[in-house]
PyMOL Python script that loads the backbone (N, CA, C, O; Angstrom):
from pymol import cmd

cmd.read_pdbstr("""\
ATOM      1  N   MET A   1      41.342  18.977   7.125  1.00  0.00           N
ATOM      2  CA  MET A   1      41.503  17.673   6.553  1.00  0.00           C
ATOM      3  C   MET A   1      40.645  17.606   5.289  1.00  0.00           C
ATOM      4  O   MET A   1      39.605  18.254   5.171  1.00  0.00           O
ATOM      5  N   HIS A   2      41.104  16.839   4.406  1.00  0.00           N
ATOM      6  CA  HIS A   2      40.280  16.567   3.165  1.00  0.00           C
ATOM      7  C   HIS A   2      39.313  15.513   3.448  1.00  0.00           C
ATOM      8  O   HIS A   2      39.487  14.740   4.390  1.00  0.00           O
ATOM      9  N   SER A   3      38.286  15.444   2.664  1.00  0.00           N
ATOM     10  CA  SER A   3      37.296  14.383   2.829  1.00  0.00           C
ATOM     11  C   SER A   3      37.817  13.045   2.378  1.00  0.00           C
ATOM     12  O   SER A   3      38.676  12.986   1.499  1.00  0.00           O
ATOM     13  N   GLY A   4      37.341  12.004   2.935  1.00  0.00           N
ATOM     14  CA  GLY A   4      37.764  10.690   2.442  1.00  0.00           C
ATOM     15  C   GLY A   4      36.563  10.166   1.585  1.00  0.00           C
ATOM     16  O   GLY A   4      35.421  10.072   2.035  1.00  0.00           O
ATOM     17  N   ASN A   5      36.933   9.830   0.288  1.00  0.00           N
ATOM     18  CA  ASN A   5      35.977   9.395  -0.691  1.00  0.00           C
ATOM     19  C   ASN A   5      36.428   8.128  -1.299  1.00  0.00           C
ATOM     20  O   ASN A   5      37.612   7.793  -1.267  1.00  0.00           O
ATOM     21  N   THR A   6      35.517   7.429  -1.842  1.00  0.00           N
ATOM     22  CA  THR A   6      35.860   6.297  -2.642  1.00  0.00           C
ATOM     23  C   THR A   6      34.815   6.123  -3.744  1.00  0.00           C
ATOM     24  O   THR A   6      33.777   6.784  -3.735  1.00  0.00           O
ATOM     25  N   PHE A   7      35.098   5.236  -4.685  1.00  0.00           N
ATOM     26  CA  PHE A   7      34.047   4.944  -5.711  1.00  0.00           C
ATOM     27  C   PHE A   7      34.005   3.418  -5.843  1.00  0.00           C
ATOM     28  O   PHE A   7      34.917   2.710  -5.418  1.00  0.00           O
ATOM     29  N   ALA A   8      32.916   2.942  -6.445  1.00  0.00           N
ATOM     30  CA  ALA A   8      32.701   1.549  -6.693  1.00  0.00           C
ATOM     31  C   ALA A   8      32.170   1.353  -8.106  1.00  0.00           C
ATOM     32  O   ALA A   8      31.304   2.103  -8.557  1.00  0.00           O
ATOM     33  N   MET A   9      32.671   0.376  -8.783  1.00  0.00           N
ATOM     34  CA  MET A   9      32.225   0.107 -10.109  1.00  0.00           C
ATOM     35  C   MET A   9      32.037  -1.360 -10.351  1.00  0.00           C
ATOM     36  O   MET A   9      32.569  -2.166  -9.588  1.00  0.00           O
ATOM     37  N   TYR A  10      31.303  -1.759 -11.378  1.00  0.00           N
ATOM     38  CA  TYR A  10      31.143  -3.133 -11.759  1.00  0.00           C
ATOM     39  C   TYR A  10      32.337  -3.490 -12.726  1.00  0.00           C
ATOM     40  O   TYR A  10      32.957  -4.546 -12.596  1.00  0.00           O
ATOM     41  N   SER A  11      32.596  -2.668 -13.592  1.00  0.00           N
ATOM     42  CA  SER A  11      33.638  -2.925 -14.659  1.00  0.00           C
ATOM     43  C   SER A  11      34.051  -1.551 -15.290  1.00  0.00           C
ATOM     44  O   SER A  11      33.248  -0.619 -15.332  1.00  0.00           O
ATOM     45  N   LEU A  12      35.309  -1.453 -15.773  1.00  0.00           N
ATOM     46  CA  LEU A  12      35.736  -0.359 -16.546  1.00  0.00           C
ATOM     47  C   LEU A  12      34.953  -0.237 -17.876  1.00  0.00           C
ATOM     48  O   LEU A  12      34.898   0.826 -18.494  1.00  0.00           O
ATOM     49  N   PHE A  13      34.356  -1.363 -18.282  1.00  0.00           N
ATOM     50  CA  PHE A  13      33.577  -1.341 -19.522  1.00  0.00           C
ATOM     51  C   PHE A  13      32.129  -0.978 -19.307  1.00  0.00           C
ATOM     52  O   PHE A  13      31.377  -0.842 -20.273  1.00  0.00           O
ATOM     53  N   GLY A  14      31.753  -0.830 -18.168  1.00  0.00           N
ATOM     54  CA  GLY A  14      30.320  -0.545 -17.817  1.00  0.00           C
ATOM     55  C   GLY A  14      29.428  -1.760 -17.930  1.00  0.00           C
ATOM     56  O   GLY A  14      29.928  -2.883 -17.858  1.00  0.00           O
ATOM     57  N   GLN A  15      28.199  -1.596 -18.094  1.00  0.00           N
ATOM     58  CA  GLN A  15      27.240  -2.731 -18.280  1.00  0.00           C
ATOM     59  C   GLN A  15      26.245  -2.395 -19.303  1.00  0.00           C
ATOM     60  O   GLN A  15      26.124  -1.234 -19.694  1.00  0.00           O
ATOM     61  N   THR A  16      25.490  -3.402 -19.777  1.00  0.00           N
ATOM     62  CA  THR A  16      24.544  -3.110 -20.846  1.00  0.00           C
ATOM     63  C   THR A  16      23.221  -2.673 -20.273  1.00  0.00           C
ATOM     64  O   THR A  16      22.450  -2.035 -20.990  1.00  0.00           O
ATOM     65  N   SER A  17      22.928  -2.950 -19.119  1.00  0.00           N
ATOM     66  CA  SER A  17      21.656  -2.589 -18.384  1.00  0.00           C
ATOM     67  C   SER A  17      21.720  -1.240 -17.757  1.00  0.00           C
ATOM     68  O   SER A  17      22.803  -0.804 -17.368  1.00  0.00           O
ATOM     69  N   TYR A  18      20.578  -0.531 -17.632  1.00  0.00           N
ATOM     70  CA  TYR A  18      20.581   0.655 -16.860  1.00  0.00           C
ATOM     71  C   TYR A  18      20.208   0.429 -15.390  1.00  0.00           C
ATOM     72  O   TYR A  18      20.050   1.387 -14.633  1.00  0.00           O
ATOM     73  N   ASN A  19      20.073  -0.795 -15.005  1.00  0.00           N
ATOM     74  CA  ASN A  19      19.795  -1.121 -13.624  1.00  0.00           C
ATOM     75  C   ASN A  19      21.113  -1.168 -12.885  1.00  0.00           C
ATOM     76  O   ASN A  19      21.875  -2.126 -13.012  1.00  0.00           O
ATOM     77  N   LEU A  20      21.398  -0.049 -12.052  1.00  0.00           N
ATOM     78  CA  LEU A  20      22.560   0.070 -11.278  1.00  0.00           C
ATOM     79  C   LEU A  20      22.825  -1.078 -10.291  1.00  0.00           C
ATOM     80  O   LEU A  20      23.972  -1.386  -9.966  1.00  0.00           O
ATOM     81  N   PHE A  21      21.743  -1.695  -9.829  1.00  0.00           N
ATOM     82  CA  PHE A  21      21.889  -2.800  -8.838  1.00  0.00           C
ATOM     83  C   PHE A  21      21.834  -4.170  -9.497  1.00  0.00           C
ATOM     84  O   PHE A  21      21.456  -5.147  -8.850  1.00  0.00           O
ATOM     85  N   GLU A  22      22.198  -4.261 -10.753  1.00  0.00           N
ATOM     86  CA  GLU A  22      22.237  -5.604 -11.346  1.00  0.00           C
ATOM     87  C   GLU A  22      23.450  -6.399 -10.941  1.00  0.00           C
ATOM     88  O   GLU A  22      23.402  -7.625 -10.846  1.00  0.00           O
ATOM     89  N   HIS A  23      24.548  -5.691 -10.699  1.00  0.00           N
ATOM     90  CA  HIS A  23      25.856  -6.390 -10.368  1.00  0.00           C
ATOM     91  C   HIS A  23      26.421  -5.793  -9.053  1.00  0.00           C
ATOM     92  O   HIS A  23      26.065  -4.725  -8.555  1.00  0.00           O
ATOM     93  N   ASP A  24      27.363  -6.652  -8.564  1.00  0.00           N
ATOM     94  CA  ASP A  24      28.084  -6.153  -7.338  1.00  0.00           C
ATOM     95  C   ASP A  24      28.952  -4.935  -7.792  1.00  0.00           C
ATOM     96  O   ASP A  24      29.441  -4.888  -8.921  1.00  0.00           O
ATOM     97  N   LEU A  25      29.108  -4.021  -6.921  1.00  0.00           N
ATOM     98  CA  LEU A  25      30.034  -2.811  -7.144  1.00  0.00           C
ATOM     99  C   LEU A  25      31.159  -3.011  -6.168  1.00  0.00           C
ATOM    100  O   LEU A  25      30.963  -3.435  -5.029  1.00  0.00           O
ATOM    101  N   THR A  26      32.363  -2.689  -6.651  1.00  0.00           N
ATOM    102  CA  THR A  26      33.556  -2.885  -5.785  1.00  0.00           C
ATOM    103  C   THR A  26      34.550  -1.719  -6.056  1.00  0.00           C
ATOM    104  O   THR A  26      34.513  -1.090  -7.114  1.00  0.00           O
ATOM    105  N   ASN A  27      35.436  -1.455  -5.066  1.00  0.00           N
ATOM    106  CA  ASN A  27      36.458  -0.475  -5.165  1.00  0.00           C
ATOM    107  C   ASN A  27      37.739  -1.090  -5.837  1.00  0.00           C
ATOM    108  O   ASN A  27      38.745  -0.414  -6.052  1.00  0.00           O
ATOM    109  N   HIS A  28      37.629  -2.410  -6.148  1.00  0.00           N
ATOM    110  CA  HIS A  28      38.747  -3.014  -6.885  1.00  0.00           C
ATOM    111  C   HIS A  28      38.124  -3.626  -8.152  1.00  0.00           C
ATOM    112  O   HIS A  28      37.674  -4.772  -8.162  1.00  0.00           O
ATOM    113  N   VAL A  29      38.119  -2.828  -9.197  1.00  0.00           N
ATOM    114  CA  VAL A  29      37.579  -3.187 -10.514  1.00  0.00           C
ATOM    115  C   VAL A  29      38.366  -4.371 -11.048  1.00  0.00           C
ATOM    116  O   VAL A  29      39.594  -4.350 -10.978  1.00  0.00           O
ATOM    117  N   PRO A  30      37.699  -5.438 -11.596  1.00  0.00           N
ATOM    118  CA  PRO A  30      38.465  -6.467 -12.126  1.00  0.00           C
ATOM    119  C   PRO A  30      39.403  -6.086 -13.329  1.00  0.00           C
ATOM    120  O   PRO A  30      39.034  -5.333 -14.231  1.00  0.00           O
ATOM    121  N   GLN A  31      40.603  -6.647 -13.270  1.00  0.00           N
ATOM    122  CA  GLN A  31      41.553  -6.340 -14.330  1.00  0.00           C
ATOM    123  C   GLN A  31      41.027  -7.000 -15.661  1.00  0.00           C
ATOM    124  O   GLN A  31      40.346  -8.023 -15.589  1.00  0.00           O
ATOM    125  N   PHE A  32      41.291  -6.506 -16.703  1.00  0.00           N
ATOM    126  CA  PHE A  32      40.942  -7.038 -18.048  1.00  0.00           C
ATOM    127  C   PHE A  32      42.228  -7.414 -18.843  1.00  0.00           C
ATOM    128  O   PHE A  32      43.349  -7.014 -18.529  1.00  0.00           O
ATOM    129  N   ASN A  33      41.970  -8.182 -19.852  1.00  0.00           N
ATOM    130  CA  ASN A  33      43.133  -8.570 -20.708  1.00  0.00           C
ATOM    131  C   ASN A  33      43.400  -7.474 -21.752  1.00  0.00           C
ATOM    132  O   ASN A  33      42.612  -7.200 -22.658  1.00  0.00           O
ATOM    133  N   VAL A  34      44.547  -6.890 -21.550  1.00  0.00           N
ATOM    134  CA  VAL A  34      44.946  -5.631 -22.377  1.00  0.00           C
ATOM    135  C   VAL A  34      45.152  -6.034 -23.864  1.00  0.00           C
ATOM    136  O   VAL A  34      45.084  -5.183 -24.751  1.00  0.00           O
ATOM    137  N   ASN A  35      45.401  -7.327 -24.119  1.00  0.00           N
ATOM    138  CA  ASN A  35      45.594  -7.721 -25.484  1.00  0.00           C
ATOM    139  C   ASN A  35      44.302  -7.827 -26.266  1.00  0.00           C
ATOM    140  O   ASN A  35      44.325  -7.726 -27.493  1.00  0.00           O
ATOM    141  N   THR A  36      43.243  -8.014 -25.640  1.00  0.00           N
ATOM    142  CA  THR A  36      41.877  -8.148 -26.273  1.00  0.00           C
ATOM    143  C   THR A  36      40.965  -6.964 -26.087  1.00  0.00           C
ATOM    144  O   THR A  36      39.905  -6.865 -26.705  1.00  0.00           O
ATOM    145  N   ALA A  37      41.405  -6.048 -25.205  1.00  0.00           N
ATOM    146  CA  ALA A  37      40.563  -4.928 -24.875  1.00  0.00           C
ATOM    147  C   ALA A  37      40.537  -3.883 -25.977  1.00  0.00           C
ATOM    148  O   ALA A  37      41.515  -3.756 -26.713  1.00  0.00           O
ATOM    149  N   PRO A  38      39.459  -3.136 -26.116  1.00  0.00           N
ATOM    150  CA  PRO A  38      39.420  -2.096 -27.104  1.00  0.00           C
ATOM    151  C   PRO A  38      40.521  -0.907 -26.755  1.00  0.00           C
ATOM    152  O   PRO A  38      40.961  -0.775 -25.613  1.00  0.00           O
ATOM    153  N   LEU A  39      40.865  -0.175 -27.704  1.00  0.00           N
ATOM    154  CA  LEU A  39      41.885   0.863 -27.598  1.00  0.00           C
ATOM    155  C   LEU A  39      41.509   1.810 -26.527  1.00  0.00           C
ATOM    156  O   LEU A  39      42.359   2.207 -25.731  1.00  0.00           O
ATOM    157  N   SER A  40      40.247   2.201 -26.468  1.00  0.00           N
ATOM    158  CA  SER A  40      39.823   3.216 -25.460  1.00  0.00           C
ATOM    159  C   SER A  40      40.075   2.683 -24.075  1.00  0.00           C
ATOM    160  O   SER A  40      40.537   3.471 -23.249  1.00  0.00           O
ATOM    161  N   ALA A  41      39.825   1.423 -23.717  1.00  0.00           N
ATOM    162  CA  ALA A  41      40.126   0.928 -22.452  1.00  0.00           C
ATOM    163  C   ALA A  41      41.560   0.832 -22.201  1.00  0.00           C
ATOM    164  O   ALA A  41      41.945   1.105 -21.064  1.00  0.00           O
ATOM    165  N   ARG A  42      42.423   0.482 -23.099  1.00  0.00           N
ATOM    166  CA  ARG A  42      43.834   0.480 -22.907  1.00  0.00           C
ATOM    167  C   ARG A  42      44.365   1.801 -22.645  1.00  0.00           C
ATOM    168  O   ARG A  42      45.249   1.952 -21.802  1.00  0.00           O
ATOM    169  N   LEU A  43      43.864   2.820 -23.343  1.00  0.00           N
ATOM    170  CA  LEU A  43      44.346   4.176 -23.104  1.00  0.00           C
ATOM    171  C   LEU A  43      43.917   4.675 -21.711  1.00  0.00           C
ATOM    172  O   LEU A  43      44.635   5.430 -21.055  1.00  0.00           O
ATOM    173  N   LEU A  44      42.772   4.246 -21.302  1.00  0.00           N
ATOM    174  CA  LEU A  44      42.266   4.709 -20.023  1.00  0.00           C
ATOM    175  C   LEU A  44      43.136   3.975 -18.923  1.00  0.00           C
ATOM    176  O   LEU A  44      43.471   4.612 -17.923  1.00  0.00           O
ATOM    177  N   LEU A  45      43.502   2.688 -19.076  1.00  0.00           N
ATOM    178  CA  LEU A  45      44.336   2.055 -18.115  1.00  0.00           C
ATOM    179  C   LEU A  45      45.741   2.616 -18.102  1.00  0.00           C
ATOM    180  O   LEU A  45      46.337   2.728 -17.031  1.00  0.00           O
ATOM    181  N   ASP A  46      46.273   2.958 -19.201  1.00  0.00           N
ATOM    182  CA  ASP A  46      47.537   3.679 -19.321  1.00  0.00           C
ATOM    183  C   ASP A  46      47.497   4.985 -18.502  1.00  0.00           C
ATOM    184  O   ASP A  46      48.402   5.277 -17.721  1.00  0.00           O
ATOM    185  N   ARG A  47      46.478   5.713 -18.698  1.00  0.00           N
ATOM    186  CA  ARG A  47      46.356   7.036 -18.049  1.00  0.00           C
ATOM    187  C   ARG A  47      46.274   6.791 -16.512  1.00  0.00           C
ATOM    188  O   ARG A  47      46.906   7.540 -15.767  1.00  0.00           O
ATOM    189  N   PHE A  48      45.517   5.768 -16.002  1.00  0.00           N
ATOM    190  CA  PHE A  48      45.463   5.515 -14.666  1.00  0.00           C
ATOM    191  C   PHE A  48      46.818   5.075 -14.061  1.00  0.00           C
ATOM    192  O   PHE A  48      47.114   5.351 -12.898  1.00  0.00           O
ATOM    193  N   ARG A  49      47.663   4.353 -14.925  1.00  0.00           N
ATOM    194  CA  ARG A  49      48.952   3.981 -14.454  1.00  0.00           C
ATOM    195  C   ARG A  49      49.836   5.130 -14.236  1.00  0.00           C
ATOM    196  O   ARG A  49      50.826   4.950 -13.527  1.00  0.00           O
ATOM    197  N   THR A  50      49.615   6.310 -14.757  1.00  0.00           N
ATOM    198  CA  THR A  50      50.483   7.438 -14.519  1.00  0.00           C
ATOM    199  C   THR A  50      50.373   7.902 -13.118  1.00  0.00           C
ATOM    200  O   THR A  50      51.256   8.615 -12.643  1.00  0.00           O
ATOM    201  N   ALA A  51      49.329   7.535 -12.424  1.00  0.00           N
ATOM    202  CA  ALA A  51      49.046   7.950 -11.017  1.00  0.00           C
ATOM    203  C   ALA A  51      49.203   6.808 -10.027  1.00  0.00           C
ATOM    204  O   ALA A  51      49.342   7.079  -8.834  1.00  0.00           O
ATOM    205  N   SER A  52      49.189   5.556 -10.444  1.00  0.00           N
ATOM    206  CA  SER A  52      49.221   4.444  -9.512  1.00  0.00           C
ATOM    207  C   SER A  52      49.746   3.218 -10.115  1.00  0.00           C
ATOM    208  O   SER A  52      49.527   2.961 -11.298  1.00  0.00           O
ATOM    209  N   ALA A  53      50.464   2.412  -9.315  1.00  0.00           N
ATOM    210  CA  ALA A  53      50.906   1.144  -9.770  1.00  0.00           C
ATOM    211  C   ALA A  53      49.793   0.106  -9.791  1.00  0.00           C
ATOM    212  O   ALA A  53      49.928  -0.946 -10.415  1.00  0.00           O
ATOM    213  N   TRP A  54      48.706   0.403  -9.114  1.00  0.00           N
ATOM    214  CA  TRP A  54      47.445  -0.424  -9.092  1.00  0.00           C
ATOM    215  C   TRP A  54      46.261   0.335  -9.668  1.00  0.00           C
ATOM    216  O   TRP A  54      45.420   0.860  -8.939  1.00  0.00           O
ATOM    217  N   PRO A  55      46.219   0.380 -10.956  1.00  0.00           N
ATOM    218  CA  PRO A  55      45.276   1.331 -11.647  1.00  0.00           C
ATOM    219  C   PRO A  55      43.806   0.954 -11.506  1.00  0.00           C
ATOM    220  O   PRO A  55      42.942   1.815 -11.669  1.00  0.00           O
ATOM    221  N   THR A  56      43.499  -0.293 -11.210  1.00  0.00           N
ATOM    222  CA  THR A  56      42.069  -0.642 -11.068  1.00  0.00           C
ATOM    223  C   THR A  56      41.666  -0.793  -9.623  1.00  0.00           C
ATOM    224  O   THR A  56      40.616  -1.367  -9.334  1.00  0.00           O
ATOM    225  N   MET A  57      42.477  -0.291  -8.704  1.00  0.00           N
ATOM    226  CA  MET A  57      42.129  -0.399  -7.241  1.00  0.00           C
ATOM    227  C   MET A  57      42.042   0.963  -6.627  1.00  0.00           C
ATOM    228  O   MET A  57      42.844   1.842  -6.941  1.00  0.00           O
ATOM    229  N   MET A  58      41.060   1.160  -5.734  1.00  0.00           N
ATOM    230  CA  MET A  58      40.933   2.476  -5.055  1.00  0.00           C
ATOM    231  C   MET A  58      41.128   2.142  -3.563  1.00  0.00           C
ATOM    232  O   MET A  58      40.402   1.328  -2.992  1.00  0.00           O
ATOM    233  N   GLY A  59      42.136   2.802  -2.948  1.00  0.00           N
ATOM    234  CA  GLY A  59      42.465   2.594  -1.534  1.00  0.00           C
ATOM    235  C   GLY A  59      41.449   3.134  -0.617  1.00  0.00           C
ATOM    236  O   GLY A  59      40.711   4.036  -1.016  1.00  0.00           O
ATOM    237  N   LEU A  60      41.342   2.661   0.587  1.00  0.00           N
ATOM    238  CA  LEU A  60      40.439   3.136   1.611  1.00  0.00           C
ATOM    239  C   LEU A  60      41.068   3.762   2.814  1.00  0.00           C
ATOM    240  O   LEU A  60      40.350   4.119   3.748  1.00  0.00           O
ATOM    241  N   SER A  61      42.291   3.908   2.849  1.00  0.00           N
ATOM    242  CA  SER A  61      43.003   4.372   4.143  1.00  0.00           C
ATOM    243  C   SER A  61      42.602   5.783   4.446  1.00  0.00           C
ATOM    244  O   SER A  61      42.467   6.134   5.618  1.00  0.00           O
ATOM    245  N   ASP A  62      42.402   6.621   3.438  1.00  0.00           N
ATOM    246  CA  ASP A  62      42.019   8.065   3.701  1.00  0.00           C
ATOM    247  C   ASP A  62      40.712   8.163   4.567  1.00  0.00           C
ATOM    248  O   ASP A  62      40.545   9.021   5.435  1.00  0.00           O
ATOM    249  N   MET A  63      39.849   7.237   4.252  1.00  0.00           N
ATOM    250  CA  MET A  63      38.522   7.283   5.007  1.00  0.00           C
ATOM    251  C   MET A  63      38.643   6.855   6.432  1.00  0.00           C
ATOM    252  O   MET A  63      37.766   7.161   7.240  1.00  0.00           O
ATOM    253  N   ALA A  64      39.719   6.142   6.782  1.00  0.00           N
ATOM    254  CA  ALA A  64      39.930   5.673   8.120  1.00  0.00           C
ATOM    255  C   ALA A  64      40.956   6.444   8.998  1.00  0.00           C
ATOM    256  O   ALA A  64      41.143   6.170  10.184  1.00  0.00           O
ATOM    257  N   THR A  65      41.576   7.383   8.359  1.00  0.00           N
ATOM    258  CA  THR A  65      42.667   8.147   9.026  1.00  0.00           C
ATOM    259  C   THR A  65      42.130   9.065  10.199  1.00  0.00           C
ATOM    260  O   THR A  65      42.827   9.311  11.184  1.00  0.00           O
ATOM    261  N   TYR A  66      40.924   9.527  10.041  1.00  0.00           N
ATOM    262  CA  TYR A  66      40.341  10.380  11.141  1.00  0.00           C
ATOM    263  C   TYR A  66      38.945   9.721  11.584  1.00  0.00           C
ATOM    264  O   TYR A  66      38.236   9.064  10.821  1.00  0.00           O
ATOM    265  N   ASP A  67      38.661   9.987  12.897  1.00  0.00           N
ATOM    266  CA  ASP A  67      37.417   9.449  13.385  1.00  0.00           C
ATOM    267  C   ASP A  67      36.252  10.400  13.058  1.00  0.00           C
ATOM    268  O   ASP A  67      36.490  11.380  12.354  1.00  0.00           O
ATOM    269  N   GLN A  68      35.044  10.186  13.507  1.00  0.00           N
ATOM    270  CA  GLN A  68      33.886  10.936  13.127  1.00  0.00           C
ATOM    271  C   GLN A  68      33.941  12.296  13.739  1.00  0.00           C
ATOM    272  O   GLN A  68      33.134  13.147  13.365  1.00  0.00           O
ATOM    273  N   PHE A  69      34.873  12.575  14.694  1.00  0.00           N
ATOM    274  CA  PHE A  69      34.952  13.899  15.272  1.00  0.00           C
ATOM    275  C   PHE A  69      36.087  14.750  14.753  1.00  0.00           C
ATOM    276  O   PHE A  69      36.309  15.879  15.189  1.00  0.00           O
ATOM    277  N   GLY A  70      36.835  14.133  13.754  1.00  0.00           N
ATOM    278  CA  GLY A  70      37.994  14.827  13.084  1.00  0.00           C
ATOM    279  C   GLY A  70      39.361  14.589  13.801  1.00  0.00           C
ATOM    280  O   GLY A  70      40.375  15.198  13.459  1.00  0.00           O
ATOM    281  N   ASN A  71      39.337  13.701  14.781  1.00  0.00           N
ATOM    282  CA  ASN A  71      40.603  13.386  15.449  1.00  0.00           C
ATOM    283  C   ASN A  71      41.352  12.355  14.682  1.00  0.00           C
ATOM    284  O   ASN A  71      40.800  11.350  14.234  1.00  0.00           O
ATOM    285  N   LYS A  72      42.705  12.635  14.528  1.00  0.00           N
ATOM    286  CA  LYS A  72      43.526  11.651  13.789  1.00  0.00           C
ATOM    287  C   LYS A  72      43.684  10.349  14.643  1.00  0.00           C
ATOM    288  O   LYS A  72      43.946  10.379  15.846  1.00  0.00           O
ATOM    289  N   GLU A  73      43.505   9.213  13.924  1.00  0.00           N
ATOM    290  CA  GLU A  73      43.571   7.922  14.578  1.00  0.00           C
ATOM    291  C   GLU A  73      45.107   7.502  14.680  1.00  0.00           C
ATOM    292  O   GLU A  73      45.880   7.747  13.755  1.00  0.00           O
ATOM    293  N   SER A  74      45.490   6.894  15.787  1.00  0.00           N
ATOM    294  CA  SER A  74      46.804   6.523  15.978  1.00  0.00           C
ATOM    295  C   SER A  74      47.128   5.143  15.280  1.00  0.00           C
ATOM    296  O   SER A  74      48.230   4.887  14.794  1.00  0.00           O
ATOM    297  N   ILE A  75      46.053   4.284  15.283  1.00  0.00           N
ATOM    298  CA  ILE A  75      46.109   3.058  14.556  1.00  0.00           C
ATOM    299  C   ILE A  75      44.987   3.007  13.551  1.00  0.00           C
ATOM    300  O   ILE A  75      43.808   3.020  13.906  1.00  0.00           O
ATOM    301  N   VAL A  76      45.356   2.950  12.329  1.00  0.00           N
ATOM    302  CA  VAL A  76      44.307   2.977  11.271  1.00  0.00           C
ATOM    303  C   VAL A  76      43.963   1.589  10.835  1.00  0.00           C
ATOM    304  O   VAL A  76      44.814   0.808  10.407  1.00  0.00           O
ATOM    305  N   ASN A  77      42.662   1.294  10.956  1.00  0.00           N
ATOM    306  CA  ASN A  77      42.154  -0.044  10.510  1.00  0.00           C
ATOM    307  C   ASN A  77      41.151   0.227   9.417  1.00  0.00           C
ATOM    308  O   ASN A  77      40.278   1.080   9.577  1.00  0.00           O
ATOM    309  N   PHE A  78      41.256  -0.480   8.312  1.00  0.00           N
ATOM    310  CA  PHE A  78      40.390  -0.365   7.198  1.00  0.00           C
ATOM    311  C   PHE A  78      40.336  -1.580   6.383  1.00  0.00           C
ATOM    312  O   PHE A  78      41.327  -2.310   6.408  1.00  0.00           O
ATOM    313  N   PRO A  79      39.282  -1.924   5.632  1.00  0.00           N
ATOM    314  CA  PRO A  79      39.232  -3.081   4.843  1.00  0.00           C
ATOM    315  C   PRO A  79      40.121  -2.925   3.594  1.00  0.00           C
ATOM    316  O   PRO A  79      40.416  -1.812   3.159  1.00  0.00           O
ATOM    317  N   PHE A  80      40.525  -4.041   3.048  1.00  0.00           N
ATOM    318  CA  PHE A  80      41.282  -4.035   1.866  1.00  0.00           C
ATOM    319  C   PHE A  80      40.367  -3.716   0.652  1.00  0.00           C
ATOM    320  O   PHE A  80      40.730  -2.931  -0.223  1.00  0.00           O
ATOM    321  N   ARG A  81      39.193  -4.339   0.630  1.00  0.00           N
ATOM    322  CA  ARG A  81      38.306  -4.268  -0.450  1.00  0.00           C
ATOM    323  C   ARG A  81      36.806  -4.121   0.086  1.00  0.00           C
ATOM    324  O   ARG A  81      36.418  -4.767   1.059  1.00  0.00           O
ATOM    325  N   LEU A  82      36.034  -3.281  -0.573  1.00  0.00           N
ATOM    326  CA  LEU A  82      34.595  -3.169  -0.316  1.00  0.00           C
ATOM    327  C   LEU A  82      33.876  -3.814  -1.491  1.00  0.00           C
ATOM    328  O   LEU A  82      34.302  -3.604  -2.626  1.00  0.00           O
ATOM    329  N   VAL A  83      32.838  -4.565  -1.295  1.00  0.00           N
ATOM    330  CA  VAL A  83      31.956  -5.099  -2.251  1.00  0.00           C
ATOM    331  C   VAL A  83      30.478  -4.733  -1.841  1.00  0.00           C
ATOM    332  O   VAL A  83      29.987  -5.176  -0.803  1.00  0.00           O
ATOM    333  N   PHE A  84      29.844  -3.971  -2.634  1.00  0.00           N
ATOM    334  CA  PHE A  84      28.426  -3.584  -2.366  1.00  0.00           C
ATOM    335  C   PHE A  84      27.582  -4.661  -3.228  1.00  0.00           C
ATOM    336  O   PHE A  84      27.605  -4.681  -4.458  1.00  0.00           O
ATOM    337  N   HIS A  85      26.887  -5.491  -2.481  1.00  0.00           N
ATOM    338  CA  HIS A  85      26.117  -6.522  -3.092  1.00  0.00           C
ATOM    339  C   HIS A  85      24.654  -6.166  -2.936  1.00  0.00           C
ATOM    340  O   HIS A  85      24.158  -6.182  -1.810  1.00  0.00           O
ATOM    341  N   PRO A  86      23.917  -5.836  -4.024  1.00  0.00           N
ATOM    342  CA  PRO A  86      22.543  -5.618  -3.989  1.00  0.00           C
ATOM    343  C   PRO A  86      21.737  -6.815  -3.642  1.00  0.00           C
ATOM    344  O   PRO A  86      22.085  -7.935  -4.016  1.00  0.00           O
ATOM    345  N   VAL A  87      20.634  -6.598  -2.913  1.00  0.00           N
ATOM    346  CA  VAL A  87      19.772  -7.725  -2.527  1.00  0.00           C
ATOM    347  C   VAL A  87      18.430  -7.642  -3.223  1.00  0.00           C
ATOM    348  O   VAL A  87      17.575  -8.505  -3.020  1.00  0.00           O
TER     349      VAL A  87
END
""", "prot")
cmd.dss("prot")
cmd.show_as("cartoon", "prot")
cmd.util.cbc("prot")
cmd.orient("prot")
């Protein structure tokens, strides 16, 4: 079986601070206005759309398909969205 991985980001535009814990990180990056976004962001979004109808969202079902012993789950339960909130 392949590994189940995900990523979390604050924004597709990044942030101005080097402090990784300044903002919440999520697997559903907020959508931006494509009319006012820089060309580089629009091109990135277009590229993401070639692989998914939801280009700013990362699914979590792969991580819940198998249990910790490698057995396939018959009923897969997983959250829709993760938000990592620094304290």
